[in-house]
N, C-alpha and C positions, 0 to 999 in steps of 0.2 A: 504493499499500500504506500501512497505518497505521503511523505512526511516534508513539507518544505515551508518556505517563509509565509506562505498562504495561511496556513494554520498557526505555526509556532510563533512567528513574529507579530501576528495581528489575532491574538486568541479572543479578542472582544468583537472581531469583525470591524466593518466600516460603518461610520456614521458621520453626520455633519453635511454640509454643502460643499462641494469641490468645485472650484473654477479653474479651467484647464486653458493654458496658453502655450503656444510655442510650435515646435515641429515633432508632431506625434508620429511614431514608427508603429506600423501595423504588425511588426514582428514581436511585439511583447507577448510574453504567455502568462504574466501575473502583473499585478498592480506594482508590487515592490520593484520590479524590473523598471517601470515606467517611472517611478519616484527617482530612480538612480540616474535617469538620463539627462544630462546637463542642458540639452536643447529643449526641455518641457519644463514649465514651472506650473505646479498645481498649489493653489491657495484654498486652505480649509477654513471654514467657518463654522463656529460652534457656539452653543448656548452658554457656555461657561468656561472660566480659564482652566479649570482641571482636565476638561476634555481637550482643549487646545495643546495643553502641556502633554497630556498622553500620546497624543497623535504626532507632536514634534519628536518625541522620543522614539517612535516607531518609523520616522523618515519623512513625514508630511511637515517639514521644517518651517514652511511659511503659513502658520495658522494663527488664528486670532479669535478672540471670544466677542460675542455681540454685546452691545450695550442697549438695554431695553429701550431706550429713547430713539435709537436710530431708525430713520426711514430707510426705505429700500435703496433710494437714491445716494444716501450717506453710506450704506454698506458697499455700494457699487464703487464709490468714490474710495473707501478705504481698500477694496480689492485692488483698484488701479494704482494707488499710492504704494501698495505692498509689492508690487512688480519689482524684480531686480533688473528686468529689461522691458521698458515700457513700449518697445516696438514689437514685441512677440504677438502674433495674431491671436485672438480669442477664438477658442474652439468650441467650447460649451461649458454649461454648469448643470451639475448632477447633484440630486438629492437622494440619500439612502434610506429614507423612511418616509411615510406619508405625511408627517409633519414638516419635512424639508422640501417636498416636492414643489409647493407653490413658491417658495423663496428662490429656489433654484430657477423656475421659470421666469419669475419677475426680474432677477438678475440677467438672465440671457436676454430678456427683451431690451435691457438698458445696455449691456456690454456688447451685443451683437452689432455687426453691420445693419443698418436700417433696411439695406436692400435684401438682406437674408431673414429678417426677423419674422417675416409672414410665414415661414416655414415652421415656426416654434409653436407648439401646442402644449398647454398644461397636461400634466399626466396625473393629476389628483381626480380620482374617479368617484362621483356621487353614486352611491348604491342604488338609488331609485333610477337614475339614468342609465346605469349599467344593465338592470333588468329589462328596462324599456328597449335598449338597443339589442338585447337577446331576442325579445319578443318580435321586434321589427325584422330580424334576420331569420325568423322562424326555428330558432334554436330552442331546446328544452329549457324551460323557465320554471323557476318555482314560483307557486302562487303567492301574490303579494299584493298589498295596498298600502297607500300612504295616509298618515293622519296627524294631525296637530293636537286637536282638543280630545279630552278623555271621552266626551260623548261620541265623537265620531268612531272611536276604536271599539267602544262598547256596542255601538249599532252593528259594527261589522262582526263582532262575536256573537250577539244575540241573533243575528241572521242566520247562523249556522255554517257561514262561510269558513270559521275556523273553530277548533274544538279545544276546549280547555285542556292544558297539558300537552298540545300538539302545535304550537305555534311559538314563533320567535320573535321578540321586540328589540329592534336596534335603531340607532340614529342613521340618518342617511349621509351624514358626513362626519363619520367617526374615524379614529385611527386604528387600523386593525380591527381587533375584536372588542375593543373598549366599550363598554356600555351595553353590550349583547345580553339579553336575558331570555331564558327559555321558561315559559309558563309551566307551573306544575300542576298535576292533576288534583291535588288535595287544597288548592287555593282558589277563591274566585277571581273574577277578572279584575275588579277592583283592586285586590291585593297584589296581581301581577302588574298593574300599571304603577301602584306605589313603590314595589321593589325595583322595577325597570327605572324609575325616575331618581331613587336613591342611588343606584348603581351608576347611572349616568353621572349624577353630581359628584360622586367619589371620583370618577374618571376626569371630570372637568376641572375638579380642584388640582389634580395632578398634571394638568396640560394635556391630556390625552384626547379630549374633546374640546377643540378650540372654539366652536360655535356653540353658545348656550342653548339649551333645549328649546326654549321659548322662540328662538330665532330660526329654528329649522325644523323641518317635518321629520317624523319618525316612520319606520317601516313595521308592520305586521307581516309575517311569512310563515308559511306552513312548515312544520318540522318534517324532514324527509328521512325514512330509513328504507332497508331493504328487508322486507318480509319480517318487520319487527326488530331489526337489527341495525344499529347506524353503520354504514360504510362509507368513511370519508376519506379523501385522499387530497393531496396537493400535487400540482405539475409545475416544473420549473424548467424553463428554457429560454431561448433566444429567438427572436424575429429578425430576419435580414432580408431586405427587398420583399417585405410582406410575407415571407415564407417562415413557418414554424419549424424549429428544430427542438423536438421534446427530449430533454436530456434526462431528467430524473422524475419518476413518479414516487412520491411518499405515501405509504399506508399509515394513517394515523390510528394507533392502538388505544384501547380503552385504559382506563385509569387503574393503576395497581398500587396497593399499599405494601411497603415493607416496614413496619412501625420501627422507628418513629417517622420514615420517610413515605411520602406520596409522590409517585412519578406518572407523567405522561410522555409517551414515546411516539417516535416516528420512524419506521423501517423502510429501507429501500434496498433492492427492488421489492416490491409488495409480496407479502406472504400469502395473502388470501387468494385463492383461485378466482373468487368472484371479481377480484380486480385484474389479476395477471392474464386472465383470458379475454379481457376486454381492452388490452392497450392499445389496439388499433382504434377502436371506437373513441378512447379517451383523446388519442392524437388527432383525430378527425374533429371531434368537438372543439379541441384547443385552437385548432386552425380557424373554425367558424368564429369563435370567440375574439380572436385577434383581428380577424378581417372586419368584425362588426366594430370593433374599437377604432380601427383606422390608423394604427401606428405601423409605419412601414419598417421602422428599427425600434426595438426595444427589448427588455428582458421582461419576464412576466412570472408571476406567483399567482396561480389560479386554484382556488379550493372548489371541490366538487362533492356532491353526495351522489351515490349509485343507488338506483332502484332497480327492479327487475327488468325494466323497459328502457331507461333512460341514463344517461350521464348528465347530471345537472349542475351547471355552474352556480355556486352560491356566494363567491366573493372573488375579487380579482384586484391586484395591485400590479401597476406597471413598474416594477423594481424587483430586486431580488428578494427572495422570502426572507423573513427575520430570524433572529437566533443564529443558529448553527447550521442552517440549511445551505447557505453557500459553502460552508466547510465540506459538507456532505457531498453536494454536487461535485466539488474539486476532488475529493477522495475517490468518487465513483467514475468519473469521467475525464479528469484531467483538465476541465474547462474551469477557468476563473470567471464565473458568472458576473462578479462585481465589476472586473476588467470590461466585459462586454456591456454592462450598464453604462459605464462612463462613455464608451464609443458611441453608444446609441444616441447620446446627447449632441454628438458634434454636428455642426451646421452643415459638414459635407462627409456624412459617415460613409464608410466603405464596408461592403460585405467581405468576408474573407473565411477560408476554409479552417475549421477548428477541429483538431484531432479529438475524436470522441471514443473512448473505449469504456467498456462496462466490466467492471472487475469487482468480485466479492460482494460485500453488502456492507451497509452501516446502519447503526441505530442512534439517533440523537433524542434527548429528552431533558426536560425540566424537571429536577428533582427537589422536592420540598420537604423541608425538616419541619416537624410540629413545633408549635410555639414554645413547648416545654424546653427546647434546646436553645442555648446562647449561640448567636450567629458567630461569634468569634471561636467558640469552642468547635463548633461544626467546621469552620474555615480550617482550623489546625488538623483536624481528623482527615478532611478529605483532600488537602493538598498533595498527599503522596499520590494520588490517582494520576496527576499530571505525568508521573514519570513512567507510567505503564505503557508498554509497547503497543498496545492495542488502542489506546487513546490518541486521537488526533486533534481534539479541542476540549478546553474546559473551562468553564467559568465558575469561580467559587465565592462563597460568602458574600452574597448580594442580598440586600433587602428587597424583598418582594411584597408589595402592598396592595396589589390587585390580583389576588389568587381566589378564583371561584371554589376551590377545592377545600381550602383550610386556611385558617389565619397563620401566617408564618413569619419567622424572623430571618430566615436564611434559605438560600437556594444553591443549587449545584447544577449547571447546565453541561452536560457531559455528551461527547461525541465519540463513538467506538466503532472500529472497523474490523472486519474478519473475512473469512473466505467465503461467507454466503450471509444472507440477511438473517437466516436462523442462527447462525454461529455469533453474528453480532448482537442479535437480542439476549441470546443466552449470556454473552460476556458482559454485557451492560448490566444484566440482573446480577450476575455474579459480583461484579465490582461494588454495586449498591449494598447488596447484602454483607459483603464483607465489612463495609463501613458502618453498618448496623451493629454487627458482632463487636467491633472495635469500641463502639460506644457503649 
């Protein structure tokens, strides 16, 4: 398995907004290679000074932290003044998370040559608009409605269009899964609404939902399963000249408890034959989704639920998947999907052949410790995992404040590779159980 700077030097992945200038070579295989090129300047923009410092240590030397009072024009001016060579051409601005996509787009509009700015399109996707695009393209679509007032939602539920315990509530303009709530069978609709609003407000206070709930509409959508079992996957890949290359399909596994740990895992390639036998359908649907979105160059993270008849898109981001997903993609294929993400933002992007090989299997997961454990103590116990030969990425001792499973003090995000997905999953569980015994 691969063990390179993609995983070891950047164990936290990439984040922030990156503005790229200079003479880009399409021979780079990883982002660290581009950072070492003297003909390229990449300026990183981060929300706080600690993040800027962390990225300087990892090779993104020209990084700065935002001031809350700065306008987009002032940020663009700071970018220009930070350039060592002001004559280098602007190539593009990229954001690595949903919260950063808008700023990247706004900076590109200011920094780009006006004759090229009409090519620029924001990559932030409104969820209601996403489902409408799917309907227009005659793609499988989840049943959904938008609502703003509680009475509107109650009327939809009372009409029988949605059954209690079998629908999802979520904001149209959220970051990732922040604020998403599934109704419970043993609660009434009013309780579901109240819990949804409380969950949204928690996320909003943490900056995960930038638009207050009263200023945006919400969605109600059916909960999808496969004969009573939720079968959920995510698709990761690259679009070049409008054509999809589907690199990795992750199977999302159910929650498992190893007291005092609770973990959620993703395995690739998929273990379930319900998924592996339908990969061609998943790829065809993914091409349809990308075509409907209209991005000729991009990377994507699309989440699906499978039913007996359809592969149904439930969420989409025009960026790499979060957490350790880019690390897993690299381990499985040798493709740095974050590098492809940067290149897709260029004003004159070029398609290129990327060597893809599928080898072995990976398991990535977020492992939560119960609140009975002190975060520092947990960090001390799990740090040894990083030295394991099967571990390609690890994040340890982080405070997780929005965990729908349990209230926690600490988290370990772990990526394991092995000869097959079954072996990777077994090794993942073995490592976690070993830490439980140590505690």
